[in-house]
VEXKOLPA-448375 format. One record per residue: residue number from 0; y, x, z of N, C-alpha, C, CB in turn; chain. Coordinates in steps of 0.2 Angstrom, whole numbers. Last residue first. Glycine has a CB too. Example, Ala and Ser with C-alpha at 12.3 -4.5 7.8 and 13.67 -1.06 7.14 Angstrom:
BEGIN
<atom 1 <-11 64 35> <-5 68 36> <0 64 39> <-3 70 29> 'A'> <atom 0 <-28 66 39> <-22 62 39> <-16 66 39> <-22 57 45> 'A'> 
***
This chain:
BEGIN
<atom 102 <83 -97 -64> <84 -104 -60> <91 -102 -55> <78 -107 -56> 'A'> <atom 101 <80 -88 -73> <75 -92 -69> <77 -98 -67> <74 -88 -64> 'A'> <atom 100 <91 -84 -80> <86 -86 -82> <81 -91 -80> <84 -81 -84> 'A'> <atom 99 <99 -80 -69> <103 -83 -74> <97 -88 -77> <107 -77 -79> 'A'> <atom 98 <90 -72 -61> <92 -77 -58> <96 -81 -62> <96 -75 -52> 'A'> <atom 97 <89 -62 -70> <82 -66 -68> <86 -72 -66> <76 -62 -62> 'A'> <atom 96 <100 -56 -70> <98 -59 -77> <92 -63 -74> <95 -52 -84> 'A'> <atom 95 <102 -51 -56> <106 -57 -58> <102 -59 -66> <116 -53 -60> 'A'> <atom 94 <91 -43 -56> <91 -49 -51> <96 -54 -54> <94 -48 -42> 'A'> <atom 93 <95 -33 -65> <89 -35 -66> <89 -44 -61> <85 -29 -63> 'A'> <atom 92 <106 -28 -60> <105 -30 -65> <100 -34 -67> <105 -26 -67> 'A'> <atom 91 <100 -23 -47> <107 -27 -48> <106 -31 -55> <115 -22 -47> 'A'> <atom 90 <92 -13 -52> <89 -18 -49> <95 -23 -48> <86 -15 -42> 'A'> <atom 89 <102 -4 -59> <97 -8 -63> <94 -13 -59> <91 -4 -67> 'A'> <atom 88 <109 1 -47> <111 -3 -52> <108 -6 -57> <115 0 -55> 'A'> <atom 87 <98 7 -40> <102 0 -37> <106 -3 -42> <107 1 -31> 'A'> <atom 86 <94 18 -48> <89 12 -47> <93 6 -45> <83 13 -43> 'A'> <atom 85 <106 25 -48> <104 22 -55> <100 16 -53> <100 27 -60> 'A'> <atom 84 <106 29 -35> <112 26 -38> <109 21 -43> <118 31 -41> 'A'> <atom 83 <94 36 -32> <95 31 -28> <101 26 -33> <99 34 -21> 'A'> <atom 82 <87 43 -47> <89 43 -42> <90 37 -39> <94 47 -42> 'A'> <atom 81 <71 39 -55> <77 41 -56> <80 42 -50> <80 36 -60> 'A'> <atom 80 <57 38 -54> <60 41 -61> <66 43 -59> <60 36 -68> 'A'> <atom 79 <54 28 -44> <50 34 -47> <52 38 -50> <45 32 -50> 'A'> <atom 78 <64 19 -46> <64 23 -42> <60 30 -41> <63 20 -38> 'A'> <atom 77 <57 12 -57> <63 15 -59> <65 21 -54> <67 10 -59> 'A'> <atom 76 <49 5 -47> <45 10 -53> <52 12 -57> <39 6 -59> 'A'> <atom 75 <55 -2 -38> <50 3 -37> <49 7 -43> <42 0 -35> 'A'> <atom 74 <62 -11 -46> <66 -5 -43> <61 -1 -41> <69 -7 -36> 'A'> <atom 73 <52 -20 -48> <55 -15 -57> <59 -11 -52> <61 -20 -65> 'A'> <atom 72 <49 -25 -39> <44 -22 -42> <47 -17 -47> <40 -27 -44> 'A'> <atom 71 <62 -32 -35> <59 -25 -32> <53 -22 -35> <58 -26 -25> 'A'> <atom 70 <62 -40 -45> <67 -35 -45> <65 -29 -42> <73 -38 -42> 'A'> <atom 69 <50 -49 -42> <50 -44 -48> <55 -39 -48> <51 -46 -54> 'A'> <atom 68 <55 -52 -30> <48 -50 -30> <48 -46 -37> <43 -56 -30> 'A'> <atom 67 <68 -60 -34> <67 -55 -29> <61 -52 -30> <69 -57 -22> 'A'> <atom 66 <62 -69 -42> <69 -65 -45> <67 -59 -41> <77 -69 -42> 'A'> <atom 65 <53 -78 -34> <52 -74 -42> <55 -69 -44> <54 -78 -48> 'A'> <atom 64 <55 -76 -16> <57 -80 -23> <53 -75 -29> <67 -81 -24> 'A'> <atom 63 <56 -71 -4> <62 -70 -8> <63 -74 -15> <62 -64 -10> 'A'> <atom 62 <44 -67 3> <49 -75 3> <55 -76 -1> <52 -77 12> 'A'> <atom 61 <42 -56 0> <35 -60 -1> <39 -67 0> <29 -59 6> 'A'> <atom 60 <52 -48 0> <49 -48 -6> <43 -54 -7> <46 -43 -7> 'A'> <atom 59 <57 -48 13> <61 -51 4> <57 -52 0> <66 -47 0> 'A'> <atom 58 <48 -44 19> <50 -49 21> <53 -53 14> <54 -47 27> 'A'> <atom 57 <49 -28 16> <43 -33 14> <44 -40 15> <37 -32 18> 'A'> <atom 56 <62 -23 18> <59 -26 12> <53 -29 10> <60 -22 7> 'A'> <atom 55 <60 -19 32> <67 -23 29> <65 -26 21> <73 -16 28> 'A'> <atom 54 <49 -13 33> <50 -18 37> <56 -24 34> <50 -14 43> 'A'> <atom 53 <51 -2 25> <46 -7 23> <47 -14 27> <38 -3 24> 'A'> <atom 52 <60 5 33> <62 1 25> <57 -4 23> <62 6 19> 'A'> <atom 51 <54 9 42> <59 6 42> <59 2 37> <63 10 43> 'A'> <atom 50 <43 19 36> <41 12 39> <47 8 41> <36 13 46> 'A'> <atom 49 <51 28 31> <49 23 25> <46 17 29> <43 27 21> 'A'> <atom 48 <57 34 42> <61 30 38> <58 27 35> <64 33 34> 'A'> <atom 47 <44 37 50> <48 33 53> <53 29 46> <52 37 60> 'A'> <atom 46 <38 49 47> <35 44 42> <40 38 45> <27 42 43> 'A'> <atom 45 <43 60 54> <44 59 47> <44 53 43> <41 62 44> 'A'> <atom 44 <37 57 66> <43 54 64> <46 57 58> <48 54 69> 'A'> <atom 43 <23 60 62> <24 52 64> <32 52 62> <23 51 74> 'A'> <atom 42 <26 73 61> <23 71 55> <25 63 57> <14 74 54> 'A'> <atom 41 <29 76 73> <33 79 68> <32 74 62> <32 86 66> 'A'> <atom 40 <18 74 80> <23 70 81> <28 71 77> <25 70 86> 'A'> <atom 39 <8 84 74> <6 77 73> <13 73 76> <-1 76 78> 'A'> <atom 38 <14 96 78> <14 94 71> <13 85 69> <9 97 67> 'A'> <atom 37 <25 96 92> <20 95 90> <19 94 82> <20 91 92> 'A'> <atom 36 <39 102 96> <36 96 93> <30 98 89> <40 92 89> 'A'> <atom 35 <43 113 111> <41 113 102> <39 105 101> <34 119 99> 'A'> <atom 34 <48 109 122> <49 116 118> <49 117 112> <45 119 120> 'A'> <atom 33 <56 94 127> <50 98 124> <52 103 121> <45 95 119> 'A'> <atom 32 <67 87 131> <63 91 135> <58 95 133> <61 87 139> 'A'> <atom 31 <71 81 118> <76 87 121> <72 91 126> <82 84 124> 'A'> <atom 30 <60 69 116> <62 76 113> <66 83 116> <66 74 109> 'A'> <atom 29 <65 62 128> <58 66 129> <59 71 122> <50 60 128> 'A'> <atom 28 <80 59 125> <78 63 132> <71 67 133> <78 58 138> 'A'> <atom 27 <77 53 114> <82 58 114> <79 62 120> <90 55 114> 'A'> <atom 26 <69 41 119> <66 46 113> <71 53 112> <67 41 104> 'A'> <atom 25 <78 35 127> <70 39 129> <69 43 123> <63 32 130> 'A'> <atom 24 <88 31 119> <90 36 124> <83 39 126> <95 33 129> 'A'> <atom 23 <80 22 109> <84 29 107> <85 33 112> <92 27 104> 'A'> <atom 22 <76 12 121> <72 17 115> <74 24 112> <72 14 109> 'A'> <atom 21 <87 6 125> <83 11 129> <79 15 125> <80 9 134> 'A'> <atom 20 <92 2 112> <98 7 115> <94 11 120> <105 3 120> 'A'> <atom 19 <82 -8 110> <85 -3 106> <88 4 109> <91 -7 102> 'A'> <atom 18 <84 -16 122> <79 -13 121> <79 -8 115> <74 -17 121> 'A'> <atom 17 <98 -20 120> <96 -16 127> <89 -12 126> <96 -21 133> 'A'> <atom 16 <98 -28 110> <102 -21 109> <100 -18 114> <109 -22 108> 'A'> <atom 15 <88 -38 112> <86 -34 108> <91 -27 108> <86 -38 102> 'A'> <atom 14 <94 -45 124> <88 -39 124> <87 -36 120> <82 -41 125> 'A'> <atom 13 <105 -49 114> <107 -44 121> <101 -41 123> <112 -47 128> 'A'> <atom 12 <98 -58 107> <101 -53 105> <103 -48 108> <106 -54 102> 'A'> <atom 11 <91 -67 119> <87 -64 112> <90 -57 109> <86 -71 106> 'A'> <atom 10 <104 -72 122> <101 -67 126> <95 -65 122> <100 -70 132> 'A'> <atom 9 <110 -79 111> <112 -74 112> <108 -69 118> <119 -76 114> 'A'> <atom 8 <98 -89 110> <99 -84 104> <103 -77 107> <103 -88 97> 'A'> <atom 7 <101 -95 123> <94 -94 121> <94 -87 114> <90 -103 118> 'A'> <atom 6 <114 -102 121> <113 -96 125> <105 -91 124> <114 -99 132> 'A'> <atom 5 <118 -102 103> <114 -105 108> <113 -99 113> <107 -108 106> 'A'> <atom 4 <131 -106 93> <128 -101 97> <125 -103 102> <132 -97 99> 'A'> <atom 3 <137 -118 90> <135 -111 84> <131 -106 87> <143 -107 80> 'A'> <atom 2 <136 -133 92> <134 -126 94> <133 -121 89> <128 -127 98> 'A'> <atom 1 <142 -141 80> <145 -141 87> <143 -135 91> <142 -147 92> 'A'> <atom 0 <138 -144 67> <139 -136 69> <143 -136 76> <143 -131 63> 'A'> 
***
């Protein structure tokens, strides 16, 4: 634990922060200069939240183990019927039970 932070890691984090900032500012400037947003661009912007959620959830579903994968599948099914808070509660209960019995 002598070197908790490597210079390369810090540079990658800084580059990611700068890239994120520039894309957000660039998107804002681009959208504010448009008089009207084309329907295809609006549809693409509406798809962004689902795409971001997928990039956050997919790696955990693949590498998280059997308990995580089963919980995500069950949470997906529950989420089709119930709102967010019950889905989160049921998902939490399911993962705790699976971790207790699976290992």
